[in-house]
C-alpha atoms as an extended CHARMM CRD file, in Angstrom:
* protein
*
       116  EXT
         1         1  UNK       CA            -31.0220000000       -8.8420000000        5.6090000000  PROA      1               0.0000000000
         2         2  UNK       CA            -29.6420000000      -11.5640000000        3.3220000000  PROA      2               0.0000000000
         3         3  UNK       CA            -32.7530000000      -11.3430000000        1.1020000000  PROA      3               0.0000000000
         4         4  UNK       CA            -32.2160000000       -7.6080000000        0.7030000000  PROA      4               0.0000000000
         5         5  UNK       CA            -28.5230000000       -8.1670000000       -0.2320000000  PROA      5               0.0000000000
         6         6  UNK       CA            -29.4870000000      -10.8760000000       -2.7760000000  PROA      6               0.0000000000
         7         7  UNK       CA            -32.1940000000       -8.6510000000       -4.1940000000  PROA      7               0.0000000000
         8         8  UNK       CA            -29.7290000000       -5.7220000000       -4.5230000000  PROA      8               0.0000000000
         9         9  UNK       CA            -27.1720000000       -7.9430000000       -6.1940000000  PROA      9               0.0000000000
        10        10  UNK       CA            -29.8320000000       -9.1770000000       -8.6040000000  PROA      10              0.0000000000
        11        11  UNK       CA            -30.9140000000       -5.6340000000       -9.5150000000  PROA      11              0.0000000000
        12        12  UNK       CA            -27.2790000000       -4.4850000000      -10.0230000000  PROA      12              0.0000000000
        13        13  UNK       CA            -26.1640000000       -7.4630000000      -12.0430000000  PROA      13              0.0000000000
        14        14  UNK       CA            -27.0960000000       -6.1310000000      -15.4940000000  PROA      14              0.0000000000
        15        15  UNK       CA            -25.7930000000       -2.5690000000      -15.0210000000  PROA      15              0.0000000000
        16        16  UNK       CA            -22.5510000000       -3.9450000000      -13.5130000000  PROA      16              0.0000000000
        17        17  UNK       CA            -22.0730000000       -6.2540000000      -16.5070000000  PROA      17              0.0000000000
        18        18  UNK       CA            -22.5340000000       -3.3070000000      -18.8140000000  PROA      18              0.0000000000
        19        19  UNK       CA            -19.9260000000       -1.2620000000      -16.9560000000  PROA      19              0.0000000000
        20        20  UNK       CA            -17.4860000000       -4.2200000000      -16.9120000000  PROA      20              0.0000000000
        21        21  UNK       CA            -17.9680000000       -4.5680000000      -20.7070000000  PROA      21              0.0000000000
        22        22  UNK       CA            -17.2290000000       -0.8690000000      -21.1600000000  PROA      22              0.0000000000
        23        23  UNK       CA            -13.8290000000       -1.4210000000      -19.5250000000  PROA      23              0.0000000000
        24        24  UNK       CA            -13.0770000000       -4.0180000000      -22.2070000000  PROA      24              0.0000000000
        25        25  UNK       CA            -13.9880000000       -1.5440000000      -24.9280000000  PROA      25              0.0000000000
        26        26  UNK       CA            -12.2650000000        1.5750000000      -23.6040000000  PROA      26              0.0000000000
        27        27  UNK       CA             -9.3180000000        2.8500000000      -25.5850000000  PROA      27              0.0000000000
        28        28  UNK       CA             -7.5170000000        3.6790000000      -22.3690000000  PROA      28              0.0000000000
        29        29  UNK       CA             -7.8580000000        1.8530000000      -19.0960000000  PROA      29              0.0000000000
        30        30  UNK       CA             -5.8330000000        1.8560000000      -15.8670000000  PROA      30              0.0000000000
        31        31  UNK       CA             -5.8150000000       -1.2930000000      -13.7880000000  PROA      31              0.0000000000
        32        32  UNK       CA             -4.5520000000       -1.9090000000      -10.2900000000  PROA      32              0.0000000000
        33        33  UNK       CA             -5.0640000000       -4.4460000000       -7.5550000000  PROA      33              0.0000000000
        34        34  UNK       CA             -4.7390000000       -4.5050000000       -3.8490000000  PROA      34              0.0000000000
        35        35  UNK       CA             -5.0900000000       -7.2140000000       -1.2170000000  PROA      35              0.0000000000
        36        36  UNK       CA             -8.0570000000       -7.4000000000        1.1810000000  PROA      36              0.0000000000
        37        37  UNK       CA             -9.7300000000       -9.9400000000        3.4390000000  PROA      37              0.0000000000
        38        38  UNK       CA            -12.9490000000      -11.7390000000        2.5740000000  PROA      38              0.0000000000
        39        39  UNK       CA            -13.8940000000      -13.2860000000        5.9270000000  PROA      39              0.0000000000
        40        40  UNK       CA            -10.6020000000      -14.9690000000        6.8690000000  PROA      40              0.0000000000
        41        41  UNK       CA             -9.4000000000      -15.5240000000        3.3190000000  PROA      41              0.0000000000
        42        42  UNK       CA             -7.1700000000      -13.1970000000        1.2900000000  PROA      42              0.0000000000
        43        43  UNK       CA             -8.7940000000      -11.7360000000       -1.8020000000  PROA      43              0.0000000000
        44        44  UNK       CA             -7.8520000000       -9.0600000000       -4.3410000000  PROA      44              0.0000000000
        45        45  UNK       CA             -9.7150000000       -5.8800000000       -5.1270000000  PROA      45              0.0000000000
        46        46  UNK       CA             -9.0350000000       -4.9620000000       -8.7380000000  PROA      46              0.0000000000
        47        47  UNK       CA             -9.8730000000       -1.4580000000       -9.8570000000  PROA      47              0.0000000000
        48        48  UNK       CA            -10.3580000000       -0.5560000000      -13.5140000000  PROA      48              0.0000000000
        49        49  UNK       CA            -10.6120000000        3.0670000000      -14.4590000000  PROA      49              0.0000000000
        50        50  UNK       CA            -11.5650000000        4.5320000000      -17.8580000000  PROA      50              0.0000000000
        51        51  UNK       CA            -12.4030000000        8.1570000000      -18.7070000000  PROA      51              0.0000000000
        52        52  UNK       CA            -16.0170000000        7.3830000000      -17.9640000000  PROA      52              0.0000000000
        53        53  UNK       CA            -16.2300000000        4.6870000000      -15.3190000000  PROA      53              0.0000000000
        54        54  UNK       CA            -14.5330000000        3.0530000000      -12.3950000000  PROA      54              0.0000000000
        55        55  UNK       CA            -15.3640000000       -0.6300000000      -11.9150000000  PROA      55              0.0000000000
        56        56  UNK       CA            -14.3040000000       -2.7630000000       -8.9380000000  PROA      56              0.0000000000
        57        57  UNK       CA            -13.7940000000       -6.5060000000       -9.1990000000  PROA      57              0.0000000000
        58        58  UNK       CA            -13.1120000000       -8.9160000000       -6.3290000000  PROA      58              0.0000000000
        59        59  UNK       CA            -11.0760000000      -12.0280000000       -7.1680000000  PROA      59              0.0000000000
        60        60  UNK       CA             -9.4830000000      -14.7320000000       -5.0660000000  PROA      60              0.0000000000
        61        61  UNK       CA             -6.3160000000      -14.5580000000       -7.1830000000  PROA      61              0.0000000000
        62        62  UNK       CA             -3.8810000000      -11.9340000000       -8.4140000000  PROA      62              0.0000000000
        63        63  UNK       CA             -3.0570000000      -13.5740000000      -11.6950000000  PROA      63              0.0000000000
        64        64  UNK       CA             -2.6260000000      -12.7150000000      -15.3330000000  PROA      64              0.0000000000
        65        65  UNK       CA             -5.8500000000      -14.5310000000      -16.1160000000  PROA      65              0.0000000000
        66        66  UNK       CA             -7.8180000000      -12.2580000000      -13.8370000000  PROA      66              0.0000000000
        67        67  UNK       CA             -6.2520000000       -9.1770000000      -15.4430000000  PROA      67              0.0000000000
        68        68  UNK       CA             -7.0070000000      -10.5070000000      -18.8980000000  PROA      68              0.0000000000
        69        69  UNK       CA            -10.6200000000      -11.3190000000      -17.9580000000  PROA      69              0.0000000000
        70        70  UNK       CA            -11.0800000000       -7.7270000000      -16.7570000000  PROA      70              0.0000000000
        71        71  UNK       CA             -9.2720000000       -6.0700000000      -19.6700000000  PROA      71              0.0000000000
        72        72  UNK       CA            -10.2980000000       -8.3450000000      -22.5370000000  PROA      72              0.0000000000
        73        73  UNK       CA             -8.3010000000       -7.9160000000      -25.7330000000  PROA      73              0.0000000000
        74        74  UNK       CA             -5.7120000000       -5.1720000000      -25.2620000000  PROA      74              0.0000000000
        75        75  UNK       CA             -4.6780000000       -4.8850000000      -28.9130000000  PROA      75              0.0000000000
        76        76  UNK       CA             -4.7810000000       -1.2620000000      -30.0660000000  PROA      76              0.0000000000
        77        77  UNK       CA             -5.4920000000       -0.0290000000      -26.5660000000  PROA      77              0.0000000000
        78        78  UNK       CA             -3.4680000000        1.7010000000      -23.8620000000  PROA      78              0.0000000000
        79        79  UNK       CA             -3.3040000000        0.0250000000      -20.3690000000  PROA      79              0.0000000000
        80        80  UNK       CA             -1.8550000000        1.9350000000      -17.4440000000  PROA      80              0.0000000000
        81        81  UNK       CA             -0.4650000000       -0.2500000000      -14.6590000000  PROA      81              0.0000000000
        82        82  UNK       CA              2.3100000000       -0.7540000000      -12.2470000000  PROA      82              0.0000000000
        83        83  UNK       CA              5.1460000000       -3.2160000000      -13.0660000000  PROA      83              0.0000000000
        84        84  UNK       CA              3.5600000000       -6.2430000000      -11.5600000000  PROA      84              0.0000000000
        85        85  UNK       CA              4.4450000000       -9.2540000000      -13.8150000000  PROA      85              0.0000000000
        86        86  UNK       CA              0.8010000000      -10.0980000000      -14.6560000000  PROA      86              0.0000000000
        87        87  UNK       CA              0.8280000000       -7.0970000000      -17.0150000000  PROA      87              0.0000000000
        88        88  UNK       CA              3.8900000000       -8.2590000000      -18.9640000000  PROA      88              0.0000000000
        89        89  UNK       CA              1.6820000000       -9.9180000000      -21.5770000000  PROA      89              0.0000000000
        90        90  UNK       CA              0.4480000000       -6.4250000000      -22.6580000000  PROA      90              0.0000000000
        91        91  UNK       CA              2.4490000000       -5.2840000000      -25.7180000000  PROA      91              0.0000000000
        92        92  UNK       CA              4.9620000000       -2.5380000000      -24.8220000000  PROA      92              0.0000000000
        93        93  UNK       CA              3.4260000000       -0.1220000000      -27.2630000000  PROA      93              0.0000000000
        94        94  UNK       CA              0.0900000000       -0.4300000000      -25.4730000000  PROA      94              0.0000000000
        95        95  UNK       CA              1.3230000000       -0.2110000000      -21.8990000000  PROA      95              0.0000000000
        96        96  UNK       CA              1.9300000000        2.9070000000      -19.7970000000  PROA      96              0.0000000000
        97        97  UNK       CA              3.7030000000        2.3260000000      -16.5590000000  PROA      97              0.0000000000
        98        98  UNK       CA              2.1640000000        4.2480000000      -13.6850000000  PROA      98              0.0000000000
        99        99  UNK       CA              3.6510000000        7.7770000000      -13.5330000000  PROA      99              0.0000000000
       100       100  UNK       CA              3.6610000000        7.7510000000       -9.7190000000  PROA      100             0.0000000000
       101       101  UNK       CA              5.8580000000        4.6410000000       -9.7970000000  PROA      101             0.0000000000
       102       102  UNK       CA              8.1320000000        6.2130000000      -12.4330000000  PROA      102             0.0000000000
       103       103  UNK       CA              8.3940000000        9.3720000000      -10.3690000000  PROA      103             0.0000000000
       104       104  UNK       CA              9.4810000000        7.3560000000       -7.2620000000  PROA      104             0.0000000000
       105       105  UNK       CA             12.0820000000        5.5580000000       -9.3850000000  PROA      105             0.0000000000
       106       106  UNK       CA             13.4760000000        8.8930000000      -10.7080000000  PROA      106             0.0000000000
       107       107  UNK       CA             13.5490000000       10.2930000000       -7.1900000000  PROA      107             0.0000000000
       108       108  UNK       CA             15.5070000000        7.2470000000       -5.9770000000  PROA      108             0.0000000000
       109       109  UNK       CA             18.0160000000        7.8110000000       -8.7400000000  PROA      109             0.0000000000
       110       110  UNK       CA             18.3630000000       11.4670000000       -7.8490000000  PROA      110             0.0000000000
       111       111  UNK       CA             18.7590000000       10.5490000000       -4.1180000000  PROA      111             0.0000000000
       112       112  UNK       CA             21.5360000000        8.0480000000       -5.0350000000  PROA      112             0.0000000000
       113       113  UNK       CA             23.2990000000       10.6280000000       -7.0930000000  PROA      113             0.0000000000
       114       114  UNK       CA             22.5840000000        9.1590000000      -10.5340000000  PROA      114             0.0000000000
       115       115  UNK       CA             22.0220000000        5.8870000000      -12.2620000000  PROA      115             0.0000000000
       116       116  UNK       CA             24.9040000000        3.9560000000      -10.5830000000  PROA      116             0.0000000000
């Protein structure tokens, strides 16, 4: 079974690299991460979405360096994300905070009776 998995990984390596590269070239990309377990160790499943592709990345860390390696140069591009601090290095004019998060924030303000 391991030989089949290695063979599959080998066959998919080039197409996966091409898809990952397309994430770095897309004018708009959304990026999010969630924790998961790899055996007994914690890992992070990063999801990058463009208008054409969705690419999953597994990393042992949830850091700015991982986000930057997935996104590449963000100059002149729009990145949609939550407010996690790893995305703070993206220039404000190129960053769109997740609308679902904003909607929850607005709803909390409404529920509280305003901004105060």
